[in-house]
C-alpha positions in Angstrom: -53.2 10.4 -83.2 -49.5 10.0 -82.9 -46.4 12.2 -84.0 -46.7 11.4 -87.7 -44.8 14.4 -89.1 -41.6 14.1 -86.7 -41.4 10.3 -86.4 -42.9 8.9 -89.7 -40.4 6.9 -91.8 -40.3 4.3 -94.7 -43.2 4.6 -97.1 -46.0 6.0 -94.9 -44.0 9.3 -94.7 -45.3 10.0 -98.1 -48.4 11.3 -96.2 -46.8 13.2 -93.6 -43.2 14.4 -94.3 -41.6 14.1 -97.6 -38.2 14.7 -96.2 -38.5 11.5 -94.0 -39.3 9.1 -96.8 -36.8 6.1 -96.8 -37.1 3.9 -99.8 -35.2 0.7 -100.7 -34.4 -1.3 -103.7 -37.6 -3.2 -103.5 -41.0 -1.8 -103.7 -42.6 -0.8 -100.4 -46.5 -0.5 -100.1 -48.5 0.8 -97.3 -52.4 0.5 -97.1 -54.4 2.1 -94.4 -57.9 2.7 -93.4 -59.0 5.5 -91.0 -62.2 5.8 -89.1 -62.7 9.3 -87.9 -65.7 11.0 -85.7 -69.1 11.7 -87.1 -68.9 8.8 -89.8 -65.8 10.6 -91.6 -63.3 7.9 -92.9 -60.5 7.6 -95.4 -58.6 5.0 -97.3 -55.1 5.4 -98.7 -52.4 3.6 -100.5 -48.7 4.5 -100.9 -45.9 3.0 -103.0 -42.3 3.8 -102.7 -38.9 2.7 -104.5 -35.4 4.2 -104.4 -34.1 5.3 -108.0 -30.6 6.3 -108.0 -30.0 8.9 -105.3 -33.6 9.7 -105.1 -36.2 8.3 -102.7 -39.6 8.4 -104.7 -43.1 7.6 -103.6 -46.7 7.8 -105.0 -49.9 7.9 -103.0 -53.7 7.8 -103.4 -56.0 9.0 -100.6 -59.9 9.2 -100.5 -61.6 11.0 -97.6 -65.3 10.5 -97.1 -67.2 12.9 -94.9 -70.2 10.7 -94.6 -73.9 12.1 -94.6 -74.1 15.9 -93.7 -77.2 17.5 -92.6 -78.5 20.1 -95.1 -80.3 22.6 -92.8 -81.6 25.9 -94.3 -80.9 29.2 -92.5 -84.5 29.6 -91.3 -86.8 27.7 -89.0 -88.6 24.8 -90.7 -90.5 21.6 -89.8 -89.5 19.9 -93.2 -87.8 16.6 -93.1 -84.0 17.0 -92.7 -82.2 16.3 -96.0 -78.7 15.1 -96.3 -75.9 15.6 -98.7 -72.5 13.8 -99.2 -68.9 15.2 -99.6 -65.6 13.8 -100.2 -61.9 14.5 -101.1 -59.5 12.6 -103.4 -55.8 13.2 -103.8 -53.1 11.7 -105.8 -49.5 12.7 -105.0 -45.9 12.2 -106.3 -43.5 12.5 -103.5 -39.6 12.5 -103.4 -36.4 13.5 -101.4 -32.7 13.7 -101.8 -29.9 13.5 -99.2 -27.8 16.6 -98.5 -24.5 15.2 -96.8 -23.8 14.7 -94.1 -27.1 14.8 -92.2 -29.6 16.7 -94.1 -32.7 15.7 -96.4 -34.8 17.9 -98.5 -38.2 16.4 -99.9 -41.3 17.8 -101.6 -44.6 16.5 -103.1 -47.1 17.6 -105.6 -50.6 16.6 -105.3 -53.7 16.5 -107.5 -56.6 17.4 -105.1 -60.4 16.9 -106.2 -63.2 18.0 -103.8 -67.0 17.3 -104.3 -69.3 18.9 -101.8 -73.2 18.5 -102.5 -73.3 19.2 -106.2 -70.2 21.2 -106.5 -66.9 20.2 -107.3 -63.5 21.5 -108.0 -59.7 20.6 -108.6 -56.4 22.0 -107.7 -52.7 21.4 -107.5 -51.1 21.4 -104.0 -47.4 21.6 -103.0 -45.7 20.5 -99.8 -42.1 20.9 -98.8 -40.0 19.8 -95.8 -36.6 19.7 -94.5 -34.9 17.3 -92.2 -31.6 17.1 -90.1 -31.2 13.6 -88.5 -28.3 11.7 -87.1 -28.3 8.2 -85.3 -29.5 9.8 -82.0 -31.9 12.7 -83.1 -33.5 14.7 -85.8 -35.4 17.8 -86.4 -37.8 18.7 -89.3 -39.6 21.7 -90.8 -42.2 21.7 -93.4 -44.9 23.7 -95.2 -47.9 22.3 -96.9 -50.6 23.7 -99.3 -48.9 27.2 -99.6 -50.4 29.2 -102.5 -53.0 26.6 -103.4 -56.5 27.4 -104.1 -59.5 25.6 -105.1 -62.7 26.8 -106.7 -66.4 25.5 -105.4 -69.6 27.2 -106.4 -67.8 30.1 -108.2 -65.9 30.8 -105.1 -62.1 30.5 -104.9 -60.7 29.4 -101.4 -57.4 28.7 -100.0 -56.6 25.1 -99.3 -55.7 24.4 -95.6 -52.1 25.7 -95.5 -50.0 24.6 -92.6 -46.4 25.1 -91.2 -45.0 22.2 -89.2 -42.0 21.7 -86.9 -40.9 18.5 -85.3 -38.1 16.7 -83.4 -37.3 13.2 -82.2 -34.5 11.6 -79.9 -33.5 8.0 -79.4 -33.3 7.1 -75.8 -31.5 3.8 -76.3 -34.4 1.9 -77.9 -37.3 4.4 -77.0 -38.1 6.9 -79.8 -39.3 10.2 -78.1 -40.9 12.8 -80.5 -42.7 15.9 -80.5 -44.3 18.3 -83.1 -46.3 21.4 -83.6 -48.4 22.7 -86.5 -49.6 26.3 -87.1 -52.8 26.3 -89.2 -52.4 29.4 -91.4 -56.1 29.8 -92.5 -57.5 29.7 -89.1 -54.4 31.0 -87.1 -54.7 28.0 -84.7 -52.0 25.9 -83.1 -52.1 22.1 -82.6 -49.4 19.5 -81.7 -48.4 16.1 -80.2 -45.9 14.5 -78.1 -45.3 10.9 -78.0 -42.9 7.9 -77.6 -42.4 4.6 -79.5 -41.3 1.6 -77.4 -40.1 -1.6 -79.0 -41.0 -4.5 -76.8 -38.9 -7.0 -78.9 -38.0 -7.5 -82.6 -41.8 -8.2 -83.4 -43.9 -6.0 -81.3 -43.8 -2.2 -80.4 -46.2 0.1 -78.7 -46.8 3.9 -79.0 -48.1 6.4 -76.7 -49.0 10.1 -77.4 -50.6 13.3 -76.1 -52.3 15.4 -78.6 -53.6 19.0 -78.5 -56.4 20.2 -80.7 -58.5 22.8 -78.8 -58.1 20.3 -76.0 -55.6 17.6 -74.7 -56.6 13.9 -75.9 -54.5 10.6 -75.4 -53.3 8.6 -78.5 -52.0 5.1 -78.5 -50.9 2.3 -80.8 -49.3 -1.0 -81.4 -47.3 -2.3 -84.2 -46.3 -6.0 -85.3 -43.5 -6.5 -87.7 -42.4 -9.9 -89.2 -40.0 -10.0 -92.1 -41.0 -7.7 -94.7 -44.7 -7.2 -93.4 -45.8 -4.8 -90.7 -49.3 -4.2 -89.3 -50.0 -1.2 -87.3 -53.0 0.2 -85.2 -53.3 3.5 -83.8 -56.2 5.2 -82.0 -57.1 8.3 -80.0 -59.9 9.3 -77.7 -61.1 12.5 -79.2 -62.5 15.3 -77.0 -66.0 16.7 -77.0 -67.6 13.3 -76.5 -66.9 12.5 -80.3 -65.5 9.0 -79.5 -62.6 7.0 -80.8 -60.5 7.7 -83.9 -59.1 4.4 -85.3 -56.4 3.7 -87.9 -55.3 0.4 -89.3 -52.4 0.2 -91.6 -50.6 -2.7 -93.5 -47.1 -2.4 -95.1 -45.2 -4.8 -97.0 -42.2 -5.2 -99.6 -41.9 -7.0 -102.7 
């Protein structure tokens, strides 16, 4: 919905770009709820803290696919049955500074999937590199490479992805862009966006996203002291409606 890989920072970067994680002496927490199309939804929690020269974070994510129709591969007048599916992931993330402007980050995730009555688990690995100054930054990352999971006696690759992103500060406006290559399906997707602070409290975000079709994204953030609330939305193509995301961050 926005350019999360190229522009994420603070604790929420745990989910998008490990090299962008910036932690402080205090604990930082990020809670979010995401409502996607066709009743899919997710809930996530992240916690970060700086330990010595390392920025460290942990996260939990639960993704619910909702009720899925179970249709046989032959014509039938039987009542349509439904089944459920969900993913759960727990991750440990960290990065380290490479003077003067470089950062290298990585994460290891435990992934558990359940589809119908079948389930499986796997370890997944992400790595990213960032080069950023006070005016600009570029990032390169790879996720889920070499990771496989077994469901119903069938071993399949987790969705591997290669990402590249960039951002630039036009005075107070942050312009960003990113592109992702989905290795398993050989498909490209991406986003361009801008974040505009209206004052010290309020900010707005605008984005144009591409996934088979171009669709708009937008957001608003409210920051007060050590607390931040952020809403982001997108009008997904193919008449699937709005995607909504609501996040709350704070320090203690």
